[in-house]
C-alpha positions in Angstrom: 22.7 28.7 10.1 20.8 29.3 7.2 19.9 25.6 6.6 18.5 25.3 10.1 16.5 28.5 9.7 15.1 26.8 6.5 14.1 23.6 8.4 12.6 25.7 11.2 10.5 27.6 8.7 9.5 24.3 7.1 8.5 23.0 10.5 6.5 25.9 11.6 4.6 25.8 8.2 3.7 22.4 8.6 2.6 22.9 12.0 0.3 25.5 10.7 -1.0 23.9 7.5 -1.1 20.1 8.3 -4.3 19.5 10.1 -4.6 16.5 12.3 -0.8 16.4 12.9 1.4 17.3 15.7 4.8 18.9 14.3 7.9 19.0 16.6 10.1 21.8 15.0 12.9 21.0 17.4 12.8 17.3 16.7 13.0 18.1 13.0 15.9 20.4 13.4 17.9 17.9 15.7 17.2 14.6 13.8 15.9 15.2 10.2 17.5 18.7 9.5 19.0 17.4 6.0 16.0 15.5 5.0 13.6 18.5 5.6 15.9 20.8 4.2 16.0 19.0 0.9 12.1 18.5 0.8 11.6 22.2 1.3 14.1 22.9 -1.4 12.8 20.1 -3.8 10.0 21.4 -5.9 8.2 18.2 -6.3 8.5 17.2 -2.5 7.2 20.5 -1.5 4.5 20.2 -3.7 3.4 16.9 -2.2 3.5 18.3 1.2 1.5 21.3 0.0 -1.0 19.0 -1.8 -1.2 16.7 1.3 -1.9 19.7 3.7 -5.2 20.5 2.2 -6.4 16.9 2.5 -7.4 16.8 6.0 -8.7 13.0 6.7 -9.7 12.5 3.0 -7.7 9.2 2.3 -8.2 9.4 -1.4 -7.0 12.8 -1.4 -3.7 11.9 0.3 -3.3 8.8 -2.0 -3.6 10.9 -5.2 -0.9 13.5 -3.7 1.4 10.8 -3.2 0.7 9.1 -6.4 1.2 12.7 -8.1 4.2 14.0 -6.3 5.9 11.4 -4.1 9.5 11.1 -5.1 12.6 9.6 -3.1 13.3 13.2 -1.4 9.5 12.9 -0.1 10.0 9.2 0.9 13.3 10.2 3.0 11.7 13.1 4.7 8.6 11.1 5.8 10.5 8.1 6.6 12.7 10.5 9.0 10.1 12.6 10.2 7.3 10.4 10.8 8.5 6.8 11.0 12.1 6.8 12.6 11.7 9.8 15.0 8.2 10.7 15.3 8.8 14.5 14.7 5.5 14.6 13.2 2.7 12.6 14.7 -0.4 12.0 12.7 -4.0 11.7 14.3 -6.1 8.7 13.4 -8.6 9.5 10.8 -11.1 7.0 12.3 -9.9 5.5 15.8 -12.9 3.3 15.8 -12.0 1.5 12.5 -11.3 -2.2 12.8 -10.7 -4.8 10.1 -13.4 -7.4 9.4 -11.0 -10.3 8.9 -12.6 -13.7 7.6 -11.9 -16.4 10.1 -12.0 -19.0 7.4 -8.9 -19.3 5.2 -7.4 -22.1 3.0 -6.5 -25.2 5.5 -3.3 -25.7 3.7 -1.2 -23.5 1.4 2.4 -23.8 0.2 4.0 -20.2 -0.4 5.9 -21.8 -3.5 2.4 -21.6 -5.4 2.6 -17.9 -5.5 6.1 -17.9 -7.4 5.8 -16.1 -10.8 3.6 -13.7 -12.3 0.1 -12.6 -10.9 -2.3 -10.0 -12.3 -4.8 -8.1 -9.8 -8.0 -8.0 -11.7 -9.7 -5.8 -9.0 -11.2 -5.6 -5.5 -13.6 -4.2 -3.3 -11.5 -1.0 -2.1 -11.7 1.6 -4.7 -8.8 3.5 -3.3 -6.2 0.7 -3.6 -7.5 -1.7 -5.9 -8.7 0.0 -9.1 -5.0 1.0 -10.5 -4.5 -0.1 -14.0 -2.0 -2.8 -15.0 -1.2 -4.3 -11.4 1.5 -6.8 -12.0 2.7 -8.9 -9.2 5.8 -10.8 -9.5 6.7 -13.2 -6.5 10.4 -14.6 -6.2 11.4 -17.9 -5.1 10.2 -19.0 -1.7 13.1 -19.5 0.9 13.6 -20.2 4.7 14.5 -16.8 6.5 15.0 -16.9 10.3 12.8 -20.1 10.2 10.0 -18.5 8.2 9.1 -19.0 4.7 9.6 -15.9 2.8 9.6 -14.5 -0.7 10.1 -11.0 -2.4 7.3 -9.5 -4.3 7.5 -6.7 -7.0 4.5 -4.9 -7.7 4.2 -2.9 -10.9 1.1 -0.7 -11.6 0.1 2.5 -13.4 -1.3 5.7 -11.6 -2.7 8.8 -12.9 -1.4 12.1 -11.7 -3.5 15.1 -10.8 -2.0 16.9 -14.1 -3.3 13.9 -16.1 -0.1 12.1 -16.6 0.2 8.2 -16.5 2.9 7.3 -14.0 4.7 3.9 -13.7 4.9 3.0 -10.0 6.8 0.2 -8.2 6.2 -1.4 -4.9 8.9 -3.9 -3.5 7.6 -6.2 -0.6 8.7 -9.0 1.5 6.1 -11.7 2.1 6.3 -14.1 4.9 4.2 -17.0 6.4 4.6 -16.1 10.1 2.7 -19.2 11.5 2.6 -22.8 10.0 -0.5 -23.5 11.7 -2.2 -20.8 9.6 -0.8 -21.4 6.1 -3.5 -19.1 4.6 -2.3 -16.1 6.6 0.7 -14.0 5.0 2.5 -10.9 6.2 3.5 -8.3 3.6 6.2 -5.9 4.9 7.1 -2.9 2.6 7.5 0.9 2.7 5.6 3.3 0.8 6.1 7.2 0.9 8.5 6.4 3.8 6.1 4.8 6.0 6.9 1.3 7.1 3.5 -0.8 6.6 2.6 -4.5 7.7 -0.3 -5.7 5.9 -1.9 -9.0 6.7 -3.2 -11.1 3.7 -5.7 -14.0 4.2 -6.0 -16.5 1.3 -9.5 -17.3 1.1 -9.5 -19.5 -2.0 -7.3 -20.9 -4.7 -8.9 -22.9 -7.4 -7.7 -26.4 -8.2 -5.6 -25.4 -11.3 -4.0 -22.7 -9.3 -5.2 -20.2 -12.1 -6.8 -17.8 -9.5 -6.9 -16.9 -6.0 -9.0 -14.6 -3.8 -7.2 -12.7 -1.1 -8.4 -10.4 1.8 -5.9 -7.7 3.3 -5.8 -5.4 6.0 -3.3 -2.7 7.0 -3.0 0.5 8.8 -0.8 3.4 7.7 -1.0 5.0 11.4 -3.6 7.4 10.0 -5.8 5.5 8.1 -7.0 1.7 8.5 -7.8 0.0 5.3 -9.1 -3.5 4.1 -10.3 -5.1 0.9 -10.8 -8.3 -1.2 -8.7 -8.8 -4.3 -9.0 -11.3 -7.2 -5.6 -12.4 -8.6 -5.1 -14.4 -12.0 -2.2 -16.1 -13.5 -3.1 -14.6 -16.8 -4.3 -11.1 -17.6 -8.0 -12.3 -17.9 -10.1 -14.9 -16.7 -12.5 -17.4 -18.5 -16.1 -16.6 -17.7 -16.3 -19.9 -15.9 -13.6 -19.0 -13.5 -15.0 -15.5 -13.0 -18.5 -16.7 -12.1 -16.7 -19.3 -9.8 -14.6 -16.3 -8.2 -17.9 -14.4 -7.8 -19.6 -17.3 -6.0 -16.6 -17.8 -3.5 -16.8 -13.9 -3.0 -20.6 -14.1 -2.1 -20.0 -17.1 0.4 -17.8 -14.9 2.5 -20.6 -12.0 2.2 -18.9 -9.8 -0.4 -21.2 -8.3 -3.1 -19.4 -9.0 -6.5 -21.5 -5.9 -7.8 -19.4 -3.7 -5.6 -16.0 -5.2 -7.0 -14.0 -2.8 -9.3 -12.2 -3.9 -12.2 -8.8 -3.0 -13.3 -7.2 -3.1 -16.6 -4.8 -5.9 -17.1 -4.3 -5.7 -20.9 -2.1 -3.6 -23.3 0.3 -2.7 -20.3 3.8 -1.6 -20.7 5.2 -4.1 -18.4 
């Protein structure tokens, strides 16, 4: 009884404090009682919820809260309450947002060319693309249910609100869903308890396979997002390759001056 009361109080508190959200307290008590109780009694998870309740529709604020306080307890709570049982439904921050997907992608692409290490040198989305030490490792390409698929592990560093530097890890599954569009890949993963499916479009890979430009588009159910990323096989690119990448960006209508750069050297992994 004490546990259910705690869950009810947490649900009522969420309903009163989280703006742009509809909280079903009965649903939390029926389907996510354990996850809600553990979040409410876990200092870090409770702080994450408190932090996010003050963000409104500020996407950068929400990401900062998750970077700072998101833990396994928080992920299990949001997975149950938001993704699985819809006890908490979130309002779209910008219902009119649509991704501006480039129509032209590479004409041919073998996913095995991604295998191994890549470094994200930066991108056009300052919220997602500017973390330091973004190291991507693609596993071996295999056929899964008739589709080419590989694992992807992303390591990166995030700065918390307290000024700490935190090592973050994201595990993804990458598939090539349509052989007729080899340059279109799907990234399936979970972050902060939310199941996400991002579409990546490979716009350019240089002849030596040393760098690649990829556009991405995704949706968290609250926020839509998109961006263009520059990846390199090495932590740095030569001036020649960097200038070539900038020229390709401009061909697709992107201003290289708005491209944020991420630190890729002196990393702990």
